N, C-alpha and C positions, 0 to 999 in steps of 0.2 A: 437584346431581345430574343435574336434567333435561336440562341443557346437556349434559352428557357421554353421555346417552342418545341424545340425538339426534345428535350426533357419531358414535356408534354406529351407529346407524340408516343415516346418511348412508353410514358407510362400508363397511356391508354392500351397500346398495345397490349403490355405485360398483364394489366388488369383483365383484359378481355381473352387472352390467352389461358392465365388461370380460370375463368370461369368456364370457358370451354372444355380445357382440360379435367374440371372439376365433372363437368356432365358429363363427360367423355366416361370416366370411372364410376360416375354412378350407373352409367348406363349397364356397364358389366356386372353389375350388382341389384338393380332394380328394374321394374317395369318402367317405360317410358312417363306413363300416366301417373306413376307412384313419385317420382321425382319433384321438390318442390326447390321455390326460391331459398328459403332456410337451408336446405342440404348443400345446395351449389354455393352458396355463401359460405357456410361453415368450411365445406372441403376446399374452396380456393381462399379462404383466411380473409375475406373482406366481410364487411356488413352488408347488410340488405339496404342500405341507401347507396352505396358503391354500385350494388348491383343493377338497382332501378336507374342508376346514371346512366347505363349503356342498356338495356333492355329492359321492355315494357313487362314481361314474363319469360316461363320457362319455353313456351312455344316460340317466342322471337328468338330465342338461341338455337333450338333446334333447326326454324328457317335458314339461320344465317350458318348454320354447319352444313345443312342438305345443300344449299346455294355454292358455298365454298367447294364442296367435294365435286359436286356437279360441275362447277366450271373450270376447276384445276383438272380433275380427270378427261372432263368434255374438251377442254382445250387440245390436250393431246390426242386423244381419239379424233376428234376432228381435224388435227393437223395430219392425220394419217395416209400416205399415198400407198392405197390399198396395192395396186398393181405390182409395185416395188416390194413393199414390206411385207406382202403375204409370200414372197420367195423366201426370206427371211424373218418369220413374224417374231422372234426373240426379241427385237430392237423394240417393236412395241410394249411387250410386257416388261423390258427394260426400262422406256421411260415410267411405264407406271409403276414399275418400283422404287423408281428414284423419288418420284411424289411422296411415296411412302418412308421412306429414308430420311425425308427430309423433316419429318416429326414422327418418329418413331415411338414416342411415348404417347401421343394423342393415337394415332391409327392403330396402336397396341389397345388401347384401352376399347377404343371406336369397333373394332373388330371382333374383342369379347364379348361384345353386349350379347345378353341372353334375351331370347323372345320378342324383341324389339323389331319384326319383321315387317311393319309397315314403314318405317323408315328406311329399309332397304328396298322395301319394293318400290318406293318414290323415287329413291338414287337411282336404281337401276331403271326404272321407267323413264327419267329424266335424261340419263346418258344413252339409252336408245335410241330416242327420238332424237338426239343432238347428234348420233352417229349416223343412223340410217341412211339419211340422205346422202351424205357423203360416200358411203359404202357403195349404193345403188348408182350414183353419178358416175363413178370409177369401174365400175365391174359391170359383168353382164348378169348379176344376181337380181332376183325378183324381190319385189317388195315382201311379200311371204317369208321366202328362203331368208331373207335380211333379217327379219324380225325372228325369227325361231333362230338362226345362227347368234345374234347377240343376246336374244334371252338365254341360251346356251352357254355362251362365252361368260356375261356379266354375272350372272348367277353362279356359275360355277367358279369363278374368280373370286368372286366375294365368299363363296363356301370355303374355298381352300385356303384363301388368305385368312378367315376367321379359323378355321382349324389349326391353323399354322400358329398363329396367334396363342391360343388356348391349350398347346402342346408345350414340350421341352424346347422346342425349336432347335433341334439338333441339325438339321439343315440350314442351310443359310436360304436367305429370302430370295438371292440371286438364283440359287438352284433351283427352288422353288419355282421361279418366275420362266424359267427356263422349261421347266415340267409342263409347266401350264401351257406355255404357248405350243408345245408339241403336240398335246391333248387337243388343244382347241383347234390346230390346222391341219394334225395328221391324222387324230383320232390315237385309238389304243396302238394301231401300227406302228406310229411314229415313235412310239417310244419302245415298243417290242425289236424294234430295227435297229435302235440304239444300242441296244442291250450287246 
């Protein structure tokens, strides 16, 4: 009996992953409002009934993806010891990069999306709120300064990853993360001084 439960669990995970990956692929091609259950089902190679076994509609997929991304990245950002890790900010970006490396296919399509800024805005907003309190508690930064710094860092990080995923990717994602960490914490001088 236990084996059949495990097989069922694996099937659920595999099917939901196929749906999410199909949705992410469609995001790279279409506006979020133009994606249909039929589009997702066809690309995921499932029938519509199977889709509806897991989700009530496209927006339920969107909510789940947004929540998963916010929880995954938010957990890492929430566990940062800002006093120590600001001395070596690359460790922060190394952790964020490792998340992307766990599912490069999904994140590749997700970051390749065109014009779906509402989804990015929501994710950045939630990550900012999740991180701001910890940053303020651990440093001497004001709420306004924390808000500005996190907006700059998170939107910048998303934009750089989006550009990288849409490029020929000559630079490794680890090298890219190191460069982003220098920019976020040392500005342009941090990069120029390293040269």
